[in-house]
C-alpha positions as CSV (number, residue, x, y, z in Angstrom):
1,M,115.5,125.3,85.4
2,Y,112.8,123.8,86.9
3,K,109.1,124.9,85.1
4,V,105.7,124.0,87.2
5,G,102.9,124.3,84.7
6,I,99.2,126.0,86.8
7,T,96.1,126.3,86.4
8,G,92.4,125.7,86.3
9,G,88.9,126.2,84.9
10,I,87.6,130.1,85.5
11,G,86.7,131.4,88.8
12,S,88.7,128.5,90.1
13,G,91.0,131.0,92.2
14,K,94.3,129.7,90.2
15,T,95.7,133.7,89.8
16,T,94.7,133.6,94.4
17,V,97.1,130.5,94.1
18,C,100.2,132.0,92.3
19,K,99.7,135.4,94.1
20,V,100.5,132.7,96.9
21,F,103.7,131.4,95.5
22,E,104.9,135.0,94.7
23,V,105.2,135.5,98.3
24,L,107.0,132.5,98.6
25,G,109.7,134.5,95.4
26,I,108.9,132.2,92.8
27,P,108.7,133.9,89.8
28,V,105.2,133.7,88.3
29,F,105.0,134.3,84.4
30,Y,100.8,134.6,83.2
31,A,100.8,133.5,80.1
32,D,96.4,135.0,79.6
33,T,98.0,138.9,80.8
34,A,101.1,138.4,78.4
35,A,98.7,137.0,75.6
36,K,97.2,140.3,75.7
37,E,99.8,142.6,75.3
38,I,101.8,140.7,73.1
39,M,98.2,140.7,70.2
40,C,98.9,144.6,70.4
41,K,103.4,144.2,70.5
42,D,104.1,141.5,68.7
43,A,104.2,142.7,64.5
44,L,104.0,139.4,63.2
45,L,101.4,137.8,65.1
46,V,99.6,141.0,65.0
47,E,100.0,140.6,60.8
48,G,98.6,137.1,61.1
49,I,95.4,138.2,63.1
50,K,95.3,141.0,60.4
51,S,94.9,138.5,58.0
52,A,92.7,136.3,59.6
53,F,90.4,137.9,60.8
54,G,90.6,141.7,58.7
55,N,92.6,144.9,58.8
56,E,89.5,146.2,61.7
57,S,90.7,143.7,63.9
58,Y,92.6,146.8,65.3
59,F,92.7,149.8,65.8
60,E,93.9,152.7,64.7
61,D,96.0,153.5,68.1
62,G,97.6,149.9,67.1
63,K,94.5,148.7,70.4
64,L,92.5,145.0,69.5
65,N,89.6,145.3,68.2
66,N,88.1,142.7,70.9
67,K,84.9,143.2,69.7
68,H,85.5,142.4,66.2
69,I,87.8,139.2,66.6
70,A,85.1,137.9,69.4
71,G,82.1,139.0,67.3
72,I,84.0,135.9,65.0
73,V,85.7,133.7,67.2
74,F,82.9,132.7,70.0
75,N,80.1,130.4,68.2
76,N,83.1,129.7,65.7
77,E,85.3,126.9,66.8
78,D,87.0,126.7,63.1
79,A,88.1,130.7,63.5
80,L,88.7,130.5,67.6
81,A,91.1,127.5,66.4
82,K,92.5,129.7,63.8
83,L,93.6,133.1,66.4
84,N,95.1,130.1,69.3
85,A,97.2,128.4,66.3
86,L,98.2,132.6,66.3
87,V,98.2,133.6,69.5
88,H,100.0,130.3,71.9
89,P,103.2,130.9,70.4
90,A,103.8,134.1,70.2
91,V,102.9,133.4,74.1
92,F,105.4,130.4,74.3
93,R,108.0,132.6,72.3
94,A,107.3,134.9,75.2
95,F,107.5,132.7,77.8
96,D,111.1,131.8,77.1
97,T,112.1,135.5,76.7
98,W,110.5,136.4,80.3
99,E,112.2,132.8,81.5
100,A,116.0,134.1,79.8
101,V,116.0,137.2,82.9
102,I,115.3,135.4,85.7
103,P,118.3,135.1,87.9
104,P,120.0,131.5,88.2
105,S,119.1,131.0,91.6
106,T,115.8,130.9,91.1
107,P,114.5,127.3,92.4
108,Y,111.5,127.2,89.9
109,T,109.5,129.1,88.0
110,L,105.6,129.0,87.7
111,K,103.6,129.2,83.7
112,E,99.5,130.5,85.3
113,A,97.3,129.3,82.1
114,A,93.6,129.2,82.0
115,L,94.5,126.3,78.7
116,L,97.4,124.9,79.9
117,F,96.4,121.2,78.5
118,E,94.0,122.8,75.4
119,S,97.7,124.7,74.4
120,G,99.8,121.8,75.0
121,S,101.9,123.9,76.7
122,Y,101.7,121.4,80.1
123,K,104.3,119.1,77.4
124,M,106.7,121.8,78.0
125,C,106.3,121.8,82.4
126,D,108.3,119.5,84.0
127,T,105.4,119.4,86.5
128,T,101.9,120.7,86.4
129,I,99.1,122.2,89.0
130,L,95.5,122.1,88.7
131,V,93.8,124.6,91.5
132,T,90.1,122.8,91.5
133,A,86.7,124.3,93.2
134,P,83.1,123.3,93.9
135,Y,81.3,124.2,90.1
136,E,78.4,126.7,92.7
137,I,81.9,128.0,94.3
138,K,83.2,129.1,90.7
139,M,80.1,130.2,89.6
140,K,79.1,133.0,92.0
141,R,83.2,133.9,91.8
142,V,82.9,134.8,88.2
143,M,79.1,136.4,88.4
144,L,80.4,138.8,90.9
145,R,83.2,139.3,89.6
146,D,82.2,140.3,86.2
147,G,79.2,141.5,86.7
148,V,78.1,138.7,83.8
149,T,74.6,136.0,84.6
150,A,75.1,132.3,85.5
151,A,74.2,131.8,81.8
152,Q,77.6,133.6,80.4
153,V,79.5,132.1,83.2
154,K,78.6,128.4,81.9
155,A,79.0,129.7,78.5
156,R,82.5,130.7,79.0
157,M,82.7,127.3,81.0
158,D,81.8,125.4,77.8
159,K,84.7,126.4,76.0
160,Q,87.3,124.8,78.2
161,L,87.9,121.3,79.4
162,S,85.9,120.3,82.4
163,D,88.2,119.3,85.9
164,E,87.5,115.7,84.4
165,E,89.6,116.0,82.1
166,K,92.0,118.4,83.0
167,S,92.9,116.0,86.5
168,K,93.6,113.2,83.8
169,M,97.1,115.7,82.6
170,A,97.4,117.3,85.6
171,N,100.3,115.8,88.6
172,H,99.6,118.2,91.3
173,F,96.3,119.7,92.9
174,I,95.0,122.5,95.3
175,I,91.6,122.2,96.6
176,N,90.1,126.3,96.7
177,D,86.8,125.5,98.0
178,E,86.9,128.4,100.8
179,Q,87.3,125.3,103.6
180,E,90.7,124.1,102.6
181,S,93.8,126.1,103.4
182,I,95.2,127.7,100.4
183,I,98.4,128.9,102.1
184,E,98.3,124.9,103.4
185,Q,98.9,123.5,100.3
186,V,100.8,126.3,98.5
187,L,103.8,125.9,101.2
188,A,103.1,122.4,100.7
189,L,103.7,122.1,97.2
190,H,106.8,124.5,97.5
191,Q,109.1,122.1,99.8
192,E,108.1,119.6,97.1
193,F,109.6,121.1,94.3
194,L,112.4,122.6,95.7
195,K,113.0,119.0,96.3
196,A,112.6,118.2,92.5
197,A,114.2,121.3,91.3
198,E,117.2,121.0,93.0
199,E,117.3,117.0,91.7
200,Y,116.8,118.4,88.4
201,K,119.8,120.8,89.0
202,S,121.9,118.1,89.6
203,S,120.8,115.7,87.3
204,N,121.5,118.6,84.5
205,A,125.0,120.0,85.6
């Protein structure tokens, strides 16, 4: 099945864009949501996290101790890389399981991931979308959404690749600047992906 990867920096509004694709009947795999779930349900991953970061990584009820994990990885690049090396393969497995039950009549699927390029999962997609927005707008959105300070938002932004770096790897772009129509941009890409999906299906028949 034709796979479209979609990403964007924090506050870019990529989830909003995904919701428009869903209205058009396109299934969306939310990698970040899946990661939170499998960090508690994937036995192999749970054991890996406990081994790397201690048994206190989980509460007695099996829920992830986010504060403990965050305290270790937030300012430690090596620890963060170790965590990602455990989580990303598990998310890849979850995506394969998810896609396996998608009806064959579905033209294409969308994989939404904040770290699409950083994790290397873009290589498993046939094409990619980068959702962008001006820095000031992204900052305002996240501050309002999460109730955090500008400094806290900037610290989170600094953990991700910049839009300039991501744009070198992306195939398509959606500008979410509260000026250009998101719906019109999505509809245009949808038509393009439907055509590409048909060509993909024919070449793999």
